[in-house]
C-alpha positions in Angstrom: 89.3 98.5 99.0 85.7 99.0 98.0 82.7 97.7 100.0 79.0 97.8 99.7 77.3 100.7 101.4 74.5 98.9 102.9 72.6 98.6 106.4 72.9 94.8 107.2 69.9 94.8 109.4 67.6 96.4 106.9 69.0 94.2 104.0 68.6 91.1 106.1 64.9 92.0 106.5 64.4 92.7 102.9 66.0 89.3 102.0 63.6 87.4 104.4 60.6 89.2 102.6 62.1 88.1 99.2 62.4 84.5 99.9 58.9 82.5 100.2 59.2 79.2 102.1 58.3 77.4 98.8 57.4 78.1 95.3 55.9 75.6 92.8 57.5 72.5 94.6 60.9 74.2 95.2 62.4 76.9 97.2 64.0 80.2 96.1 67.8 80.3 96.6 68.9 83.1 99.0 70.2 86.3 97.3 73.1 86.2 100.0 75.4 83.5 101.2 75.1 84.6 104.7 78.3 86.8 105.3 77.5 89.4 108.1 79.9 91.9 106.6 78.4 91.7 103.1 74.9 90.2 103.4 74.4 90.4 99.7 77.6 88.7 98.6 77.2 85.3 97.1 74.0 83.4 96.9 72.3 80.3 98.4 70.9 77.0 97.1 73.8 75.6 95.0 77.7 74.9 95.0 79.6 75.8 91.8 82.4 73.3 90.8 83.6 74.9 87.5 83.3 78.0 85.5 84.0 78.0 81.7 84.3 81.6 80.3 84.5 82.3 76.7 85.1 86.0 76.2 85.7 88.6 73.5 87.1 92.1 74.3 87.5 95.1 72.2 89.7 97.7 74.2 88.7 100.5 71.7 85.1 100.5 72.8 85.4 98.5 76.2 82.9 96.0 74.7 83.0 92.6 76.4 81.0 89.8 75.1 80.8 86.5 76.8 79.3 83.1 77.4 79.7 81.7 80.9 79.0 78.0 81.5 78.7 77.2 85.1 78.7 73.7 86.7 77.0 73.4 90.1 75.2 71.1 92.4 72.0 72.1 94.1 71.9 72.1 97.9 68.2 72.7 98.0 65.3 72.0 95.6 65.4 75.2 93.5 62.4 76.9 91.7 64.8 80.1 91.3 68.2 81.0 92.1 70.6 84.1 91.9 74.0 84.8 90.2 76.0 87.9 91.0 76.4 90.0 87.8 76.1 93.5 86.3 76.3 93.3 82.7 73.4 92.9 80.2 72.3 89.4 79.6 70.6 88.1 76.4 70.0 84.5 77.2 70.1 82.0 80.0 69.9 78.1 79.8 69.6 75.8 82.6 70.4 72.1 81.9 70.1 73.1 78.1 66.6 74.5 78.4 65.9 78.2 78.0 65.2 79.8 81.6 63.6 83.0 82.6 65.8 85.7 84.0 65.3 89.1 85.6 67.4 91.7 87.3 66.9 92.8 91.0 69.0 95.2 93.1 72.2 96.3 91.7 73.9 92.9 90.9 71.3 90.1 91.4 70.5 88.0 88.3 67.3 86.0 89.1 67.2 82.8 87.1 63.9 80.8 86.9 64.4 77.3 85.3 61.8 75.7 83.3 61.2 73.2 86.1 62.2 72.6 89.7 65.8 71.6 90.1 65.9 68.7 92.6 68.3 68.9 95.5 71.7 67.2 95.2 71.6 67.3 91.4 74.2 68.5 88.9 73.2 71.7 87.0 74.5 73.5 84.0 73.9 77.1 83.5 74.7 79.0 80.4 74.6 82.8 80.4 75.2 84.9 77.2 76.0 88.6 77.9 77.6 91.7 76.6 78.4 95.1 77.9 80.9 97.9 78.9 82.3 96.8 82.4 83.9 100.2 83.2 80.5 101.9 82.8 78.7 99.5 85.1 78.6 100.9 88.7 77.6 98.5 91.5 77.3 100.4 94.8 78.9 103.2 93.0 82.1 101.7 91.6 83.5 99.3 89.2 86.4 96.9 89.6 87.0 96.9 85.8 89.8 99.4 85.0 90.4 100.5 81.5 94.1 101.0 80.5 95.6 102.8 77.7 95.9 99.5 75.7 93.4 97.3 77.3 91.8 96.6 80.8 92.4 94.9 84.1 90.0 93.2 86.6 91.5 92.8 90.0 89.8 93.8 93.4 88.9 92.6 96.8 86.6 91.6 98.2 84.8 91.4 94.9 85.6 91.7 91.2 83.8 89.0 89.3 80.3 90.8 88.9 81.7 93.2 86.2 82.9 90.5 83.9 81.2 87.1 84.5 78.2 85.8 86.5 79.2 84.0 89.6 78.4 82.9 93.2 80.6 85.8 94.3 81.9 84.8 97.7 85.1 82.8 99.0 82.9 80.0 100.5 82.1 78.9 96.9 85.4 78.0 95.2 85.6 76.3 91.8 88.0 75.5 89.1 88.2 77.6 85.9 88.6 77.6 82.2 89.0 81.2 80.8 89.3 81.8 77.3 89.7 85.3 75.8 89.8 86.6 72.4 91.5 90.1 72.0 92.8 92.0 68.9 96.2 90.7 67.5 99.1 92.3 69.1 97.5 92.3 72.6 97.9 89.6 75.3 95.3 88.3 77.8 96.7 87.2 81.1 94.8 85.2 83.7 95.3 82.7 86.4 96.9 79.2 86.2 98.4 77.7 83.1 98.1 78.8 79.5 96.7 75.8 77.6 96.9 77.2 74.2 97.0 80.3 72.0 95.8 80.8 68.4 95.1 83.8 65.9 92.4 84.1 63.3 91.1 87.0 61.3 92.9 89.7 63.3 92.1 88.2 66.7 94.2 86.2 69.1 92.7 83.8 71.7 94.3 82.9 74.9 93.1 79.8 76.8 93.9 79.7 80.6 93.1 77.0 83.2 93.0 77.0 87.0 92.8 73.4 88.0 92.6 73.9 91.7 89.6 75.5 93.6 89.7 79.3 93.4 87.7 82.0 95.0 85.9 84.5 92.6 87.8 87.4 93.9 91.1 85.7 93.3 90.3 85.5 89.5 91.9 88.1 87.3 92.1 89.2 83.8 94.6 91.7 82.3 94.4 92.7 78.6 97.1 94.9 77.0 100.6 94.9 75.5 103.0 93.0 77.8 106.5 91.8 77.9 106.2 88.3 79.2 108.9 86.2 80.9 108.5 82.4 81.1 110.3 79.7 83.0 109.8 76.6 84.9 110.7 76.0 88.7 112.9 73.2 89.8 109.9 71.2 90.3 108.7 71.8 86.9 105.9 74.4 87.5 105.5 76.8 84.8 106.3 80.5 85.6 104.7 83.3 83.8 105.6 87.0 84.6 104.0 90.0 82.6 104.9 93.6 82.5 103.1 96.3 80.7 105.1 97.9 78.2 104.2 101.2 79.5 105.6 101.1 83.0 108.2 103.8 82.4 110.6 104.5 85.2 109.1 101.9 87.5 109.6 99.1 84.9 113.1 98.0 86.0 112.1 97.9 89.6 109.0 96.0 88.9 110.9 93.4 87.1 113.9 93.2 89.5 111.2 92.4 92.1 108.7 90.1 90.2 111.4 88.1 88.6 112.4 86.9 92.1 109.1 85.1 92.4 110.4 81.6 92.1 113.1 82.3 94.7 110.5 83.7 97.2 108.2 80.8 96.4 110.9 78.2 97.1 111.7 79.9 100.4 108.1 79.9 101.4 107.8 76.2 100.9 110.3 75.8 103.8 108.0 77.9 106.0 104.5 76.9 104.9 104.9 73.6 103.2 104.6 72.6 99.4 103.3 75.1 97.1 99.6 74.5 96.6 99.1 75.3 92.9 100.4 74.2 89.4 101.5 77.6 88.2 103.4 80.7 89.4 104.0 84.2 88.4 102.8 87.8 88.7 102.0 90.7 86.7 102.3 94.5 86.7 99.8 96.3 84.2 99.5 99.9 83.2 97.3 101.2 86.1 97.4 104.2 88.4 96.1 102.4 91.5 98.8 101.6 94.3 97.6 98.2 95.8 98.6 94.7 95.1 96.5 91.7 95.3 97.0 87.8 95.8 95.2 86.7 92.6 95.7 83.1 92.6 98.9 81.8 91.0 99.5 85.3 89.3 99.5 88.1 91.8 98.6 91.7 90.6 101.0 94.6 91.3 100.4 98.1 90.8 103.4 99.8 89.3 103.4 102.3 92.2 104.4 99.4 94.5 107.9 99.9 92.8 108.0 103.7 92.7 110.9 103.9 95.3 112.8 100.9 93.7 112.6 97.1 93.9 110.8 95.7 96.8 110.9 92.0 97.3 108.8 92.3 100.4 105.6 92.9 98.6 106.3 89.8 96.5 106.7 87.8 99.7 103.4 89.2 101.1 101.4 88.3 97.9 103.1 84.9 97.5 102.4 84.0 101.2 98.8 84.5 100.4 98.8 81.5 98.0 99.0 79.4 101.1 97.1 81.8 103.6 94.0 83.2 101.8 94.2 81.4 98.4 94.5 77.7 99.2 93.0 78.1 102.7 90.4 80.9 102.3 88.2 82.7 104.7 84.8 81.3 105.8 83.6 84.8 106.0 85.2 88.2 105.6 85.5 88.7 109.3 88.3 86.1 109.2 90.7 88.4 107.3 93.3 87.8 109.9 93.8 84.3 108.5 94.8 86.2 105.3 96.7 89.5 106.3 98.3 88.7 109.7 100.2 85.7 108.2 101.0 87.4 105.0 102.6 90.4 107.0 104.3 88.0 109.4 105.9 86.4 106.3 107.5 89.8 105.4 109.0 89.8 108.9 110.3 86.3 108.5 111.8 87.3 105.1 113.5 90.2 106.8 114.9 87.8 109.4 116.2 85.3 106.7 117.9 88.4 104.8 119.6 89.7 108.0 117.8 93.0 107.9 115.9 92.7 111.2 114.5 89.6 113.0 110.7 89.1 113.4 111.3 89.7 117.1 113.0 93.1 116.4 110.1 94.0 113.9 107.6 93.2 116.6 109.4 95.2 119.3 109.5 98.3 116.9 105.9 97.8 115.9 104.8 97.5 119.5 106.7 100.8 120.5 105.3 102.7 117.7 101.7 102.4 119.1 101.3 103.7 122.6 98.2 102.6 124.7 96.0 105.3 123.5 96.7 104.9 119.8 93.4 103.9 118.0 95.5 101.1 116.4 94.7 98.9 119.5 90.9 99.5 119.1 91.0 97.5 115.7 90.3 93.8 116.6 92.1 91.7 113.9 89.9 88.6 114.7 86.7 90.5 113.8 87.6 94.2 112.6 84.2 95.0 111.2 83.7 95.9 107.5 84.9 99.4 107.9 88.3 98.3 109.2 88.6 94.9 107.4 91.8 96.3 105.5 93.1 98.6 108.3 96.8 98.5 108.9 96.2 97.2 112.4 94.8 94.0 110.9 98.2 93.5 109.2 100.6 94.8 111.9 98.6 93.8 115.1 97.8 90.5 113.4 101.5 89.9 112.9 102.2 91.0 116.4 99.9 88.3 117.6 101.8 85.6 115.6 105.1 86.8 117.1 103.6 86.5 120.6 102.3 83.0 119.6 105.9 82.1 118.6 107.2 83.4 121.9 104.8 81.4 123.8 105.0 78.1 122.0 108.7 78.2 120.9 110.1 77.8 117.3 109.6 74.2 116.9 105.8 74.1 117.7 105.1 77.5 116.1 106.6 76.6 112.7 104.9 73.2 112.8 101.6 75.1 113.1 102.6 77.3 110.0 103.2 74.2 108.0 100.3 72.1 109.2 97.6 74.6 108.9 97.7 74.9 104.9 98.1 71.1 104.7 95.1 70.4 106.9 92.8 72.9 105.1 94.2 72.8 101.6 91.7 74.2 99.0 89.1 74.9 101.7 87.8 77.6 103.9 88.5 78.2 107.7 87.8 80.8 110.4 89.8 82.4 113.0 88.1 80.0 115.6 89.2 77.0 113.5 92.9 78.3 113.7 92.5 78.7 117.5 91.2 75.2 118.0 94.0 73.8 115.7 96.7 75.6 117.5 95.4 74.3 120.8 95.3 70.8 119.5 98.8 70.8 117.9 100.5 72.6 120.8 98.6 70.8 123.6 98.2 74.2 125.3 95.0 76.2 126.1 95.2 79.3 123.9 91.7 80.8 123.8 92.5 83.5 126.3 95.8 84.2 124.6 94.0 84.9 121.2 91.3 86.7 122.9 94.0 89.2 124.3 95.7 89.6 120.9 92.9 89.5 118.4 89.7 90.6 120.1 90.4 93.0 122.9 90.2 96.7 121.9 93.3 97.4 124.1 96.9 97.3 124.0 98.2 93.9 125.4 101.0 93.6 127.9 104.4 94.0 126.3 105.6 90.7 124.6 108.6 89.0 125.3 111.7 91.5 125.3 109.0 94.1 125.9 111.4 96.1 128.1 113.4 96.9 124.9 110.2 97.5 123.0 109.1 100.1 125.6 112.3 101.9 125.0 111.6 102.4 121.3 114.2 99.9 119.9 116.2 100.9 116.9 114.4 100.6 113.7 115.3 97.4 111.7 116.8 97.9 108.3 113.8 96.2 106.5 111.4 98.4 108.3 111.2 101.0 105.5 110.7 98.5 102.8 108.0 96.7 104.7 106.3 100.0 105.5 106.4 100.9 101.7 104.0 98.0 101.2 101.4 99.3 103.5 99.5 100.5 100.4 98.8 96.9 99.4 95.5 97.1 101.5 94.6 100.6 99.9 92.1 99.3 97.3 90.8 102.8 96.2 
């Protein structure tokens, strides 16, 4: 995981200095959306509804050329607004008219339209650009990785700024059309459904569509030589899985795992309710990283996830995010427990289903592994801070909190919560506080103190149900090793 190296207080002060109360009859949109973990992420003053990206990529030179058309609605009268972007821009048009533009900071593209944009009006923004994404460093790193036969864009908490301009924060979700032209013989893999494919003069164009709201960091692009399998689910959803032809010894295990995507998704519908999107799949490119990521409808899996053989548990984790993290996204990055605690607990439930250790047994074992003086307990899953946002405790202590909630409420109410939450907040954003209030309402029980103990106190809670067994270091469940092998899913380096 990469994060911005900033001092929030100093940055907030500089942002205030940069935003006059008014300018030429309008106001200047804020260069940050207001996330305390990442104050420069996203922008203020507008809400994006759709991105249309028309791209051309040459792997031999890493040259990416693009035209992005962004459809948005203003939330204030705007004399100027920002997009998050790192590549070189040649032209910007707003509502068809040429607009002024300038760079500030490491990734702010400041756009000045020819006239003030009234509040509550539809706006189209066209940005023409080109550059070599792997050479663009924002806060010292790039999310664009070149591979022997192409490139991949997949990172969290941000990856868009290296390949398209955007309002780069989960609070501003949108639909997408992504059209990518690559040299003949290569494929371009992205989110959603493949609408069409055509070849002309040595280039092949792939047109992908994401028809449901999607956060910018959940948008992905992979270019290279892939073996692709396609199918449809029993409900008729298209399934697209893609495997780099250079996976080597990990190739068989990757396929044996990812090809179970449909099976896992069908099981998850029993736990979380109907699958929220119109496409399914996964891909494993030729990269050296070790993490996996819940890129919407088509999760990214590093080949190293399968270095020790097939591991369906990582498939479970990333597909669980399609409900918890993708359809229902965080309001702010401090709400990461809504994503990771539930995805880890889904791995425990899969273990229970497979007869390899119940969620209760996994909770007992996890609890026993961490004595009271273990720093594990100082991480607060409900608000871990940017330095610990992807700490293992957010996953495991987060899952422990859910098992404790299950113990407290009983299975009937607990699983009603798991299904009801994604339905109530589908395609939107929610916070940990929202979940606490929802759980209290559905269960009819006061739970604020319970969640404070499990998510916010930097100490080890009292032993959960069956804790006497936990304190005697219970036998390790059969699934433990495979689940532990997926711990690198949160290692974004």
